[in-house]
C-alpha positions as CSV (number, residue, x, y, z in Angstrom):
1,M,-20.2,160.3,137.4
2,R,-22.2,164.5,136.9
3,Q,-18.4,165.7,137.2
4,A,-17.3,163.0,134.2
5,R,-20.4,164.3,132.2
6,E,-19.9,167.5,132.9
7,L,-16.6,167.3,131.7
8,A,-17.1,165.9,128.5
9,T,-20.2,168.3,127.8
10,A,-17.7,170.8,128.0
11,L,-15.2,169.2,125.9
12,L,-17.5,168.9,123.2
13,I,-18.8,172.0,123.1
14,G,-15.0,173.0,122.8
15,L,-14.7,170.7,119.9
16,L,-17.7,171.6,118.6
17,F,-16.6,175.5,118.2
18,S,-12.9,174.9,117.6
19,F,-14.8,174.1,113.9
20,L,-16.1,177.6,113.6
21,N,-12.2,178.8,113.0
22,P,-12.0,179.8,109.5
23,L,-8.3,180.4,109.0
24,N,-7.9,176.6,108.7
25,A,-10.5,176.0,105.9
26,T,-9.4,174.2,102.5
27,P,-8.5,176.4,99.8
28,P,-11.0,176.7,97.0
29,S,-8.4,175.0,94.6
30,E,-7.9,172.0,96.8
31,Q,-11.8,171.6,97.6
32,N,-13.4,168.3,96.8
33,L,-16.6,167.9,98.9
34,P,-17.9,164.5,100.1
35,V,-21.5,164.1,99.2
36,I,-24.0,162.7,101.6
37,S,-25.8,159.7,100.6
38,A,-29.2,160.4,99.4
39,S,-30.9,157.7,101.1
40,H,-29.8,158.9,104.5
41,A,-30.6,162.6,103.7
42,K,-34.2,161.4,103.3
43,L,-34.2,159.6,106.2
44,F,-32.5,162.9,107.6
45,G,-35.3,165.0,106.6
46,N,-38.0,162.9,107.9
47,L,-36.8,163.6,111.7
48,I,-39.1,166.0,114.1
49,L,-37.7,169.4,114.9
50,Q,-38.7,172.1,117.0
51,D,-37.8,175.8,115.6
52,H,-37.4,178.9,117.3
53,Q,-41.0,179.6,117.3
54,G,-41.7,176.5,118.8
55,R,-43.5,174.9,115.9
56,F,-42.8,171.1,115.4
57,K,-41.8,170.5,111.7
58,P,-39.6,167.8,109.3
59,M,-36.1,168.1,109.2
60,D,-37.1,168.1,105.6
61,T,-38.8,171.9,106.1
62,Y,-36.2,173.3,108.4
63,T,-33.3,172.4,105.7
64,N,-35.0,173.8,103.0
65,E,-35.8,177.3,105.3
66,I,-31.7,177.1,105.7
67,L,-30.8,177.0,102.4
68,R,-33.1,179.6,101.2
69,K,-32.0,181.9,103.6
70,L,-28.1,181.4,102.8
71,S,-28.5,181.2,99.1
72,R,-32.3,181.8,97.8
73,K,-32.0,178.2,96.1
74,E,-33.8,174.9,96.3
75,N,-30.5,173.2,96.1
76,L,-26.9,173.4,95.5
77,N,-24.9,172.4,92.9
78,G,-27.0,169.3,92.8
79,L,-27.3,169.0,96.5
80,N,-30.1,169.1,97.9
81,A,-30.8,171.3,101.2
82,E,-30.8,168.3,103.4
83,Q,-27.3,166.9,101.7
84,V,-25.9,170.6,101.7
85,V,-26.9,170.9,105.4
86,L,-25.6,167.5,106.8
87,G,-22.1,168.0,105.2
88,M,-21.9,171.5,106.5
89,A,-22.5,169.9,110.1
90,A,-19.8,166.1,109.6
91,N,-17.3,168.6,107.7
92,P,-17.5,172.5,108.6
93,K,-13.6,173.4,107.7
94,D,-14.4,171.7,103.8
95,W,-17.6,174.5,103.4
96,Y,-15.4,177.9,105.0
97,N,-15.0,178.2,100.9
98,V,-17.9,177.1,99.3
99,P,-19.6,180.2,97.6
100,I,-23.4,179.8,99.9
101,I,-24.2,182.8,100.8
102,K,-26.2,185.1,98.3
103,L,-25.1,188.9,98.9
104,G,-27.3,191.4,97.8
105,H,-26.5,194.0,95.3
106,H,-25.0,196.7,97.7
107,E,-21.6,197.4,96.5
108,E,-20.2,199.0,99.5
109,I,-20.6,195.5,101.3
110,K,-19.2,193.4,98.3
111,K,-15.9,196.3,99.0
112,I,-15.6,195.5,103.0
113,L,-15.9,191.8,102.1
114,G,-13.8,192.0,99.3
115,T,-15.2,190.0,97.0
116,D,-17.3,190.6,93.4
117,N,-18.9,187.5,93.2
118,D,-23.0,187.4,94.3
119,L,-22.1,184.2,96.4
120,A,-19.8,184.8,99.4
121,T,-18.2,182.2,101.2
122,Y,-17.8,181.8,104.9
123,N,-14.5,182.8,104.8
124,D,-14.7,186.1,103.6
125,F,-16.5,187.9,106.0
126,F,-13.2,187.1,108.0
127,N,-10.1,188.6,107.7
128,L,-6.8,186.9,108.3
129,G,-6.7,187.1,111.9
130,G,-10.1,185.8,112.2
131,D,-11.6,188.8,113.2
132,Y,-15.6,189.5,111.9
133,K,-15.1,192.0,109.1
134,L,-18.7,193.5,109.4
135,K,-18.5,193.7,113.0
136,D,-18.5,197.2,113.4
137,H,-21.2,197.9,110.6
138,V,-23.8,195.4,111.8
139,R,-23.2,196.9,115.4
140,N,-24.0,200.5,114.0
141,A,-27.0,199.4,111.6
142,Y,-28.7,197.8,115.2
143,N,-27.6,201.0,116.9
144,T,-29.7,202.9,113.9
145,P,-33.5,203.6,114.9
146,Q,-35.7,201.0,112.9
147,R,-37.1,204.1,111.1
148,D,-33.9,205.5,110.1
149,R,-32.2,202.8,108.8
150,G,-31.3,202.5,105.0
151,V,-30.7,199.6,102.6
152,F,-27.3,199.5,103.6
153,E,-28.3,198.5,107.6
154,K,-30.8,196.3,106.0
155,E,-28.5,194.3,104.1
156,L,-26.1,194.0,106.5
157,M,-28.7,192.6,109.4
158,K,-29.7,189.9,106.6
159,L,-26.2,189.3,106.0
160,D,-24.9,189.0,109.7
161,E,-28.0,186.7,110.1
162,K,-26.8,184.6,107.6
163,V,-23.1,184.3,109.3
164,N,-24.7,183.2,111.9
165,I,-27.0,180.4,110.7
166,M,-24.1,178.9,109.1
167,S,-22.6,179.3,112.6
168,M,-25.6,177.2,114.3
169,V,-25.3,174.6,111.3
170,F,-21.4,174.4,112.2
171,S,-21.7,174.0,115.7
172,G,-25.1,171.5,115.8
173,R,-27.3,174.2,117.2
174,F,-29.5,173.8,114.3
175,L,-30.6,170.6,115.6
176,K,-33.1,170.9,118.4
177,V,-34.2,167.8,118.0
178,F,-34.2,166.3,121.7
179,P,-37.1,166.5,124.1
180,V,-36.6,166.3,127.7
181,P,-38.3,164.1,129.9
182,G,-41.0,165.2,132.2
183,D,-40.6,168.8,130.6
184,E,-44.0,170.4,130.5
185,T,-43.0,173.7,128.8
186,H,-42.2,171.1,125.8
187,T,-38.9,173.0,124.9
188,W,-36.9,170.6,123.2
189,R,-32.9,170.5,123.1
190,T,-30.0,170.6,120.9
191,P,-26.8,168.7,121.2
192,V,-24.7,172.4,122.9
193,D,-27.3,172.7,125.4
194,I,-28.3,169.3,126.2
195,G,-25.8,169.3,128.9
196,Q,-27.8,171.6,130.6
197,V,-30.3,169.4,131.9
198,R,-30.1,168.0,134.7
199,N,-33.2,165.6,134.9
200,L,-31.9,162.7,132.6
201,S,-31.6,159.8,134.2
202,V,-29.4,156.9,133.0
203,E,-31.7,155.3,130.3
204,N,-32.7,158.4,129.0
205,S,-28.7,160.0,128.4
206,F,-29.6,159.0,124.7
207,P,-29.6,162.6,124.2
208,E,-26.0,163.0,125.3
209,K,-24.4,160.1,123.5
210,F,-26.2,160.5,120.4
211,Y,-24.2,164.2,118.8
212,P,-20.6,162.6,119.9
213,A,-21.2,159.1,118.1
214,Y,-23.3,160.4,114.9
215,I,-20.8,163.1,113.6
216,P,-17.8,160.8,113.6
217,T,-20.4,157.9,111.8
218,L,-20.8,160.4,109.4
219,Q,-17.8,161.1,108.7
220,Q,-16.9,157.2,108.5
221,A,-19.5,157.0,106.1
222,L,-18.6,160.0,103.7
223,Y,-15.4,157.6,103.7
224,D,-16.3,154.3,103.2
225,N,-19.3,155.1,102.0
226,D,-21.3,152.4,104.4
227,W,-24.5,154.2,105.7
228,N,-25.9,151.5,108.2
229,L,-24.6,152.6,111.5
230,A,-25.7,156.1,110.3
231,N,-28.7,155.1,109.3
232,Q,-29.4,153.2,112.7
233,L,-28.8,156.0,114.8
234,L,-30.8,157.8,113.0
235,V,-33.8,155.5,113.4
236,E,-32.9,155.4,117.1
237,L,-33.5,159.3,117.4
238,G,-36.7,159.0,115.6
239,Q,-38.1,156.7,117.9
240,Y,-36.2,158.7,121.0
241,Q,-38.6,161.6,119.7
242,K,-41.5,159.7,119.5
243,T,-41.1,158.1,122.8
244,N,-40.4,161.3,124.8
245,G,-42.3,164.0,122.5
246,G,-45.5,163.5,123.9
247,Q,-48.7,164.8,122.6
248,V,-47.1,168.0,121.0
249,I,-45.4,166.2,118.2
250,P,-47.2,166.2,114.7
251,S,-48.9,163.4,113.4
252,D,-47.0,161.0,110.8
253,T,-49.8,161.9,108.6
254,K,-49.0,165.5,109.0
255,L,-45.4,165.4,108.7
256,N,-45.9,163.2,105.1
257,A,-47.9,165.9,103.9
258,E,-45.8,168.8,105.0
259,I,-43.0,166.4,103.0
260,L,-44.9,165.9,100.1
261,L,-45.5,170.3,100.0
262,N,-42.0,170.4,99.8
263,K,-41.3,167.9,97.2
264,L,-43.9,169.2,95.1
265,N,-42.6,172.6,94.9
266,V,-46.4,173.6,94.2
267,F,-46.6,176.9,94.0
268,S,-43.2,178.1,91.9
269,R,-44.0,175.2,89.5
270,L,-47.6,176.7,89.4
271,G,-45.8,180.2,88.3
272,K,-43.9,178.5,85.5
273,V,-47.6,176.8,83.9
274,Y,-49.5,178.9,84.1
275,G,-46.7,181.4,82.3
276,L,-46.6,178.9,79.7
277,L,-50.5,178.6,79.2
278,G,-50.7,182.3,79.0
279,L,-48.3,182.8,76.6
280,A,-50.3,179.4,74.9
281,F,-53.7,181.2,74.8
282,L,-52.7,184.7,73.5
283,G,-51.4,182.5,70.9
284,L,-54.7,180.9,69.9
285,L,-56.4,184.6,70.8
286,F,-54.8,186.4,68.1
287,T,-54.8,183.6,65.7
288,S,-58.3,183.2,66.3
289,V,-59.1,187.0,65.0
290,F,-56.4,187.6,62.1
291,K,-56.6,184.0,61.0
292,P,-60.2,182.9,61.6
293,S,-60.5,180.2,59.2
294,L,-58.1,178.3,61.3
295,N,-59.7,175.5,63.3
296,L,-58.6,175.9,66.7
297,V,-61.1,173.5,68.9
298,W,-58.8,170.8,70.3
299,P,-55.9,172.8,70.6
300,T,-58.0,175.2,73.0
301,K,-59.7,172.2,74.5
302,I,-56.0,170.9,75.8
303,A,-54.6,174.1,77.0
304,F,-58.0,174.4,79.0
305,G,-57.6,170.6,80.2
306,I,-54.0,171.4,81.6
307,L,-55.5,174.9,83.0
308,A,-58.2,172.9,85.2
309,F,-55.5,170.5,86.4
310,A,-53.1,173.3,87.2
311,F,-55.9,174.7,89.2
312,F,-56.7,171.4,90.9
313,M,-52.7,171.3,91.8
314,H,-53.1,174.9,93.1
315,T,-56.1,174.0,95.1
316,F,-54.6,170.6,96.4
317,G,-51.3,172.6,97.5
318,L,-53.7,175.5,99.5
319,G,-55.4,172.6,100.9
320,L,-52.2,170.8,101.9
321,R,-50.9,173.8,103.5
322,W,-54.0,174.5,105.4
323,Y,-53.8,170.9,106.8
324,I,-50.1,171.3,108.0
325,S,-50.5,174.9,109.6
326,G,-54.3,174.3,111.2
327,R,-55.3,177.6,109.8
328,A,-56.3,179.1,107.0
329,P,-53.4,180.0,104.5
330,W,-53.5,183.3,103.9
331,S,-52.2,184.7,107.1
332,N,-49.1,186.4,105.8
333,G,-47.6,188.1,103.1
334,Y,-46.6,185.0,100.2
335,E,-49.9,183.2,101.8
336,S,-51.9,186.2,100.5
337,M,-50.3,185.9,97.0
338,I,-50.5,182.5,96.7
339,Y,-54.3,183.0,97.7
340,I,-54.9,185.6,95.1
341,G,-53.2,183.6,92.7
342,F,-55.7,180.9,93.2
343,T,-59.2,183.7,93.0
344,T,-57.6,184.7,89.5
345,V,-57.7,181.7,88.6
346,L,-61.0,180.5,89.9
347,A,-62.3,184.0,88.7
348,G,-60.6,182.8,85.0
349,L,-62.3,179.3,85.3
350,L,-66.1,180.7,86.2
351,F,-66.4,183.8,83.7
352,S,-63.8,183.6,81.1
353,R,-64.1,179.3,80.2
354,K,-65.5,180.2,76.5
355,S,-63.3,183.1,76.0
356,L,-59.4,183.0,74.6
357,G,-59.0,186.4,75.8
358,G,-60.3,185.9,79.5
359,L,-58.3,182.7,79.6
360,A,-54.9,184.4,78.7
361,A,-55.6,187.3,81.1
362,T,-56.5,184.3,83.7
363,S,-53.1,182.9,83.4
364,V,-50.8,185.5,82.6
365,L,-52.1,187.3,85.9
366,A,-51.8,184.0,88.0
367,S,-48.4,183.5,86.9
368,T,-47.4,187.2,87.9
369,I,-48.7,186.7,91.2
370,L,-46.8,183.1,92.2
371,M,-43.5,184.8,90.4
372,V,-43.6,187.9,92.6
373,A,-44.4,185.1,95.5
374,G,-41.2,183.6,95.2
375,L,-39.1,186.6,95.2
376,S,-36.9,186.3,97.9
377,W,-38.4,189.1,100.3
378,L,-41.6,186.7,100.6
379,D,-40.9,184.3,103.2
380,P,-42.7,180.7,102.3
381,E,-41.7,179.6,106.4
382,I,-45.2,178.2,108.2
383,T,-45.1,180.4,110.9
384,P,-47.5,180.1,114.4
385,L,-50.4,183.0,114.1
386,V,-50.1,186.1,117.0
387,P,-53.1,185.7,119.7
388,V,-54.7,188.2,117.9
389,L,-54.8,186.9,114.3
390,K,-56.8,183.3,115.6
391,S,-60.2,184.6,115.1
392,Y,-62.9,182.9,112.7
393,W,-63.8,186.1,111.6
394,L,-60.2,187.4,110.2
395,T,-60.5,184.0,108.2
396,I,-63.4,185.3,106.5
397,H,-62.5,188.4,106.3
398,V,-59.2,188.2,104.5
399,S,-60.5,185.3,102.4
400,L,-63.5,187.8,101.2
401,E,-60.4,190.7,101.3
402,A,-57.6,189.2,99.5
403,G,-59.7,186.8,97.0
404,S,-61.4,189.9,95.8
405,Y,-58.1,190.9,94.3
406,G,-57.9,188.6,92.2
407,F,-61.0,189.2,90.6
408,L,-60.6,192.7,90.3
409,M,-57.0,192.5,89.3
410,L,-58.8,189.9,86.5
411,G,-61.2,192.6,85.6
412,A,-58.4,195.1,85.1
413,L,-56.0,193.2,82.8
414,I,-58.9,191.9,80.4
415,G,-59.6,195.9,79.9
416,V,-55.4,196.3,79.3
417,L,-56.2,193.6,76.5
418,N,-59.0,195.4,75.3
419,L,-57.4,198.6,74.4
420,I,-54.7,196.6,72.6
421,F,-57.3,194.8,70.9
422,M,-58.2,198.5,69.6
423,I,-54.9,199.9,68.7
424,F,-55.2,196.9,66.0
425,A,-58.1,197.3,64.8
426,N,-58.5,198.2,61.0
427,Q,-61.4,197.8,58.4
428,K,-60.0,194.1,57.9
429,N,-60.1,192.6,61.1
430,G,-62.6,195.3,63.0
431,K,-65.1,192.6,62.5
432,N,-63.6,189.8,64.5
433,V,-61.8,192.3,66.9
434,Y,-64.6,193.9,68.1
435,R,-66.4,190.9,68.7
436,I,-63.4,190.0,70.7
437,V,-63.6,193.3,72.8
438,K,-67.5,193.0,73.5
439,E,-66.9,189.4,74.4
440,M,-64.3,190.3,77.1
441,T,-65.9,193.5,78.4
442,Y,-69.0,191.4,79.7
443,I,-66.2,189.2,81.3
444,S,-64.3,192.1,82.9
445,E,-67.7,193.3,83.7
446,M,-68.9,190.5,85.9
447,T,-65.2,189.8,87.3
448,L,-65.3,193.6,88.6
449,I,-68.7,192.6,89.7
450,G,-67.6,189.5,91.6
451,G,-64.7,191.5,93.2
452,L,-66.7,194.7,93.9
453,F,-69.3,192.1,96.2
454,M,-66.5,190.5,98.2
455,V,-64.4,193.3,99.2
456,S,-67.9,194.9,100.5
457,I,-68.6,192.2,102.4
458,G,-65.4,191.5,103.4
459,T,-64.6,195.1,104.3
460,Y,-68.0,194.9,106.7
461,L,-66.9,191.7,108.2
462,G,-63.1,193.1,109.3
463,G,-65.3,195.5,111.7
464,V,-66.4,192.8,113.3
465,W,-63.2,191.1,113.5
466,A,-61.7,194.4,115.1
467,N,-64.5,194.3,117.6
468,E,-64.1,190.7,118.5
469,S,-60.0,191.6,119.2
470,W,-59.7,195.1,120.3
471,G,-63.0,195.6,121.7
472,R,-64.3,198.4,119.0
473,Y,-65.1,198.3,115.6
474,W,-62.8,199.9,113.3
475,G,-63.5,203.9,113.5
476,Y,-62.6,207.1,111.0
477,R,-60.0,207.9,113.5
478,T,-58.3,204.3,113.0
479,Y,-58.1,203.6,109.6
480,M,-55.1,205.5,108.5
481,G,-53.7,204.1,112.0
482,T,-53.8,200.8,110.7
483,G,-50.7,201.1,108.5
484,D,-51.5,198.3,106.3
485,D,-53.7,198.3,102.8
486,I,-57.0,197.4,104.7
487,G,-56.9,200.8,106.6
488,I,-56.4,202.9,103.6
489,C,-59.0,201.2,101.9
490,L,-61.3,201.5,104.5
491,Y,-60.4,205.3,104.4
492,F,-61.2,205.9,101.0
493,A,-64.3,203.4,100.9
494,H,-65.5,206.1,103.5
495,A,-64.7,209.1,102.0
496,I,-66.5,207.5,98.7
497,Y,-69.7,206.3,100.7
498,S,-69.9,208.7,103.3
499,R,-73.3,209.8,102.3
500,F,-74.5,206.4,103.5
501,P,-74.6,205.6,107.7
502,W,-72.0,202.2,108.4
503,P,-73.3,200.8,111.1
504,L,-70.3,198.5,112.1
505,C,-68.1,201.7,112.8
506,V,-68.4,204.2,115.4
């Protein structure tokens, strides 16, 4: 019985990897990609998956991360991430010539691949003999010391990762969805490596049977549009996960909250909303200065109401992310940016709610920050914290430090806006202009004072966190050694305030 099982597993693995030969792909002119049912894709997105860092999350999150990693898009040709990933797993050959891998702007890489397009296909990475075109270049890039790697080497490594992700999807190795009964390490398995598990009883042999049954069923459903059996298989997989997953799997409430956060895409959309509000407030501001006779009360109230609702959604998005991750949502680059955007709007609502200039600066700055957060080099993935960061002192320290940036940048931007108004001041509009300048000067002063208090208190509390994590406070010699903005800020703070004793530093 065991030999038969091992033989069947070996045949399955061989069949899966045979799909990875890109030479038999359908030419682009003959592509006619079948579309996964949206309802089935939604059911697939509700499954639980364990990622490479051990975090359990809904498949909806993971497929979005895959598509965003490959093409830097939220959807592809009208298909959502679940439909794309399932289509790739069901019919790999149909996807070999689909432009999906986003290339950088390095022309030498495009020459190696033989393409001028911004999106490359899986086939573009292989020559007619089936050899990987980037093999030698990638090996040299990884052999290059990290400090000597340039843009070319870094782009090669990113592209190599994307090709490996596509291969992983084609083979089914992305489906780390099978808990093993009695496994105290709580390490879930994929269809490819499930055959290595020896403690599956006859009653718990579902993982071995699922994938060989699911893929043909999925292909048949794509042909006859009957998704009942495919849906039933996903339901059975979900039940198996809950029965054998133990206490490590997230609750349904937390899974639904994460899916809701994915669907809302709140921070990306808020970047656009804040941008439009910034233009609206700027228009109202300049109109109030150069056309003071116009009644702008109701347009201002409407714009302010929209800003208040956007801030509520911003708060709601941060709260959801906090609930999902189980930690404060300002522990990496992406989270810090969206949190700074939050404190920027908070400062604007606290100090500028009656000033069109302050609200305009607030909206423009918040939009810019969130748009920067959406750039490809900031990964929105929720990741576990390393042990040294698991401290409530870090939560307090970073909340004050990063939060102060929003206050300080808002004060600076209001100052720039004041300079612009001074340029346009003349005898005709001077009275109105300098009234606005005086008003925004007060607002800028209040925001800068608030930011100064936050960054000062946060810096001192950072020393407490350092003592708890490393057993010593930040000292003068360790400021520049931290290698981050906090260390640099501490260094210059010490230089400025060296006449005063710092009881937390040694």
